[in-house]
N, C-alpha and C positions, 0 to 999 in steps of 0.2 A: 191276465196286466191288472190291475188295481184302475179303479176309475179315479178321477179328478177328486171328488169327494173324499174317498179312500185316502188320497195322498196327505189333508192335514193332519200335520202332527200330534200326536195324542193328546200332549199335555194343553193343547191349545183350543179351548171348546168354540163350537159358533159364536162368531162375535156380534156385537149391538151395532145399531145403528151409527150411533154416536160418534163412533172409532172410524167408522166408513166417511162421514162429511168430514171430520178432522182432517184425515189421511189425502182423500181426492180434494177435499177445497183446498187446502195447502197445495197441493201438486198444481190445479186450476190455475192458480196463482203464480207459482215457479217454474211450469214446463215448457221452456223455450225450446226451440230448434228443430220441432217436427216430432213425428212418429218414436222415428228408433231411439231419441231421445227420450220422449215422452216413454216409451215402452220400457227403456233401462233404467230411469229413475222409479218406476213401479215395481221394478223386478228388487231394486234397492231398498223400496219402502215393505214390502210383500213377502219376498221369500227371505233376502239377507237380514232386516231386522226384524219383524215381525213374526218368522217364519208361518205364516198361514198355510204355505201348501211348498212343494217340492219345488228343483227345476224341472223336472220331466212336466209335472201337472200344470205347470205356468207356460211351458212350451208349446203343449197342447191348445192351450187357450191360444196363445199366440198366432200359432197354425190357423186353429179354427176361424179365427177373425179374418185371417187371410183370405178363407173359402168363400165370405160372405159380403156384398157390398157395403160401402160407408168406410168413416173412419176408422181403421184399425187400433189406436190407441184408446179410445173414447171406448168400443167396444168391446178393448180388454178388460177397461176399470167397470163399464157395466157387468162383465163375466165374474171378475173378481167379486163385485158387490153381491151376485146371487151366489155366487159360491160361500162367500162370509156369512152372508144372513138372509138368504133366501129370497122370496121375491120384493120384498120392500128394500133389500139393499141393494137389490138388480137397479131400484129406481132413484136410491139417495146417491149411490156412487157414481152414477152417470149424470147426474143432476149436478152433483157436487164439483165434479172436475170439468162440467159445460159452463157453469155460471159465472166464476169470476171472468174468464173469457169475454162471456156473451155483456155482462158489465162496463168491461174496461174498451172493447170494441163500441159498443155503443154511447160513452162517452165522447172517444174517437170521434164518432161519425156525427156526431152533435156538432163538433169544434169545425167538424170539415165542411157541413152544411152550412153551420154560420160565418166561418171565415174564410172559405176558399181554399183551404191549403192542409196537408196532412202533416203533422207534427216529425219531426224527425230524431231518428234513435242510433245513429251511426256508431258512436261515441260507445251507447249501452250494449250494442249488439256487437261490437268489435271486442270487449269482454267477455260477453256471454260466451260467443261461437266457440273459443279455445275450450271453457269448460263444459261445453256440450259433447266435443271429441273426445273429453277425459272419462265422459258418464258411459258415453256408446262402447269407448275401448274394455275399459273395466266390465261391463255386463258381458260384451261380447266373450271376453277372457274364461268369464266363470259359468258362462251358458253352453261353452266347445262341448267340454265333453260328455254333455246332455245331449246336443242336438246335432252330433257328430258321432254316434257313440260304437259304429263298428266300422269295417272298412268300407262298404257300399254307400252308408251315409255319408262317410266324408268324400268319398269320389264324387258322389252327386254334389255334395256343399261347394265343394272346389270345381267342379264344373259348371254352377250355377252362378257363381262369383265370377269366373272368367268372362261368361256370357254376360252375366251383367255388366259390366265392365266394358264391353263391345258394342251394348247396343239396343241387347232382345230384350222385348218388354218382361215386367213381371208376370204377369198371369201365365206366359206361355213357361216361363222357368218354374213356376209354382206346377202348373198341369204335368208339364214332363216330368218333372223330379218326382211327383206323387205315382206317376203310371210308371216310372222307372223300377223305383221300390215295390211298387207293388208286383210288377211283373216279375223281378226276379227271383222276389220272395215268395211266389206263388207258382215259379215254373211247373212243378211238379203234378200241381191242382190243375195248371193251364193244358198242360201237356195229356192229363188223364180225362180231363174233362169235366171235374167235379168243380163244383162251386158256382156262384155266379157273381156277376159284378153288375150292381146295378148304380144309373148315372142319374143324378138329381141336378135338375136345370129350374135355374131361377126364372120366371117371364116375367121381366122389367114393363114388358107392353100391356100390363093391365093396367099400370098406371096412366091415368088419361093424361093428353097433352095439353097446355095450359090455353092456347088461345092463336090466332094467327098473327101473323106482321102487324107492328106499331101497333098492336090492342091496347085499349086504354089499360092502367094499372089497376086492377082490383084487389081487394084482401082475399078472394079467395082465387083468381088467376093467381097470385105471387104464390099463396101456399101450394097452389099443385104443383108450380113449376118447381119448386121447391124440393117437395115431394118428390116426386120424378126423378130429380138428380138425385137424391139420398136413398133414393132406390135401385139405381142403379150402376153407379158412380163405382169403379174399382179404381186402384192405381193412386198416382200422386198428389200431391195440390196441383202440378201443371195439368194434370186429366181434369179437374177440376177447375182451372182456369179455361178449358178448352169448352167443358159444357157450359159455364155461364156467360160465356164468348156469344156460342151459338143460339142461346136461348133470349140471354138479357141483351144482348147488343147485335144481332144480326136478325133473331126471329121474330121478337117484340117491341125492339127500338128503346127500350126504356132507359137503358144506359148507353153514354158514349163509350170510348176504346179507352179515353183518359180516365173515366172515373172507374170503371172495370179495373186498371193497372193499379190506381189510389185502392179500391178494394182489396186487391190481394195483398197489396203491400203491407197494409195495416195488419190482415191474417196474419204475414209474416214474420212483422215485427212484435207482436203482443204471444204471452203464452196460452199453452192451452191449443184444443185442435183449430186446424187450419178452416175447419168448415163454418169457423163463427165467422168467415167473410161475409155467409148471408145474413147474420146480422146488421151490417153495413151496409149491403145492400139494399136488404130491408128498409132499411131507415130513410138511406139518400131518395129511394122509389116512394114510399108511403109513410116515413114520420115513423115514430114509436109504436103503432099498430102492426105497420109493415117489418119494422124489425122482428116483433113479437112473432106472428106467423111465418116469417121467414124460417126463423129460429125452429121454431117446433116443425115445420116441414122438412127439415133437412136433416133432422136429428130422429125425428121419431121412426123411421126405419130402421134404426140402428138398434133401438130397445125392441122393436118388434121381431128383427133377424134373432138377435142373439136369445129373446124368450122363445123363440120357435126351436134354436137348433141346440139351446143348451141343456134339455134333458134329453136329447137321444145321443148326445156326445160319447158318453161313456159308454152305452152299446154297440155304437160305431167302434170305439175304439178297441174295443175285445174282438173285432173282429179282424180275421186274419187278413181278408182284402183289404178293409178299408185302415185299419190299424199301420198295414204297410203302407198305403199310400199318403197315410198322415204322419207318418215318419218320412216320408219323402220331400212332404210338405215342410216340415219342419224345419231339414237342412236345407231346403232352400230358404226358408225364413231367416235362417239365420245365415244365409250369405248375403241375402240382399241387407240386411242390416249390415254386414262386411264393406257392402259395396257403398251405401250409402256415408259408413265413413268415411270412405274411400274420398268421397267427394264431397265430406263436410272438411276434411284435412285440407285441401286443396282450396276450398273457398275461405276456410277460416283462417289457419296458420300465415297470415302474407308476412308476417316480419318478426324480426326477432321477438318485443314485446309481447305478441300474440302466442308467440311458441314455448316462451316462459311462463306465460298462465298457463298455459296446454298441461305443462309439465308439472307445475307445482299442484294443478287440480289433481292430475292422476296420483301424485303421492301422498296427497290428504286424502283422497279416496281409499288407496289400497294400503297405506301407512297406518292413517289414524282414522280410517270409518268416519268422516267425516259426511253429516249428511247432506246431500246433492241440492238439495232445494237452498242451502246457506251457502255452498259455493255459486251456485247460480247469482244469488243477490251479490256475494262479492266479485264475481266477475263482471258484473256491471258496473260496482263501482271501483274496479279497477280500471275500465273502459275510458269511465268518466275523467277520472283523474290524470292517466294516459292524455287522452285528450286536454285537458287542462294546460299541462306543462310543453305542450308540442307548440 
C-alpha cells in the first residue's frame, strides 16, 4: 500500500510555505465548532479544493492524530504542513492555525481582567453553529466510502457510532476498533503463531508535576503545568476542563471555579483550537508572559509528537498488523465524527431559522461548492441579523 507521501497527486508538486501560511492562517480565523468541524474544513481545503492528497491519506493522518495526546485538529494541521512542505511546513502550518486564536483569546483575556466580564456571542454562535453542522455532514458523506471501505470496517464503524451515543469513552472505542480489525484480518497469522504485535505506550509520567497545593504562580510552574497537560491529554474539550480544574483550581489554587468556566467559555466561542484556553488562563494568572508560556507549554507536545511519529507512519501503514489496526482506528474516528454531528445537531438546530441556515449552508456546499470559511462568516452575520429583528 502506498504511503501518505506517495499519494500526493502527480500534477501537484511539493508546496511552498506561503501557501500553508495563507490556508491555515485563514482557517485559524474561521474554524469554529471544535475538532470535527476543523477537520471537515481542512478536508475541504486540502483534499477537495487543492488536491494535496487523497481521502485515504487524509484519513490516515486523522487516525494518527487520535493515537497521540493533544488537540487533534491542530495536530492534523501540523501533519499536513509536514507532508506538503517538510519540517518547515510542519512549523508554519501549526503556528498559522494556532496564532489567530491565540491573538483573539489574548484580547478577550485583557478585556476580562480589565472589566471583569466576558463578551457574549450568543447571536454569532446561533448562526455559525448550523453552518458547522452542514460542513461536518458534507465531509462525512465524502469520506464514508474511504473510511469504511469493506464490510468489516462498516460493521466496526456502525458499532463505534452506537457505542459512542450510549456514552462509551472515545479512547476505548478507538482501541477496540483497531484490535478487532487487526484480529480479524490477521486471524490466519494468529492461529499459526506467525508475526508479532508490538504495543507502544507513552510515558506521560516523565513530565514533572508543577507544584504543591496553593503554590505561588511562577512562569516556570505555569509552563510545566501546561506542558504536562499537553503531553497526556486525550479526548474532548470536556477532558481539558477536568485537567484544568484538577491542576489550577484544586491543586494549585490559581483560579476560582468561575474563572475556569469563563476561560473555557472563551475557548469555545472563539475560532481555532480549544486548547487556546491556556492563553486565557496564562494571562489571568501572570499577564502577557503567562499567556505566552502557557500557550507554548500546551502546544509544544503536539509538534513533538507529530515530528516523532510522522516519519514512521508510512512504514507502519504497510505492516499487515499495524495497517489493519489503523483501518480500524480510521473507521472508529469516522464514527466519532458522526456521533459528534448528532450532538452538534441537537444543540445547534434549536428552531426553524437555525434549521434553515443549516439547509442553505449544505446546499451551498454541495451544489455550489462555496468555501466553508465564507459560509462560517455568513452564518455569523445571519445570526446577528436574526437576533436584531427578534
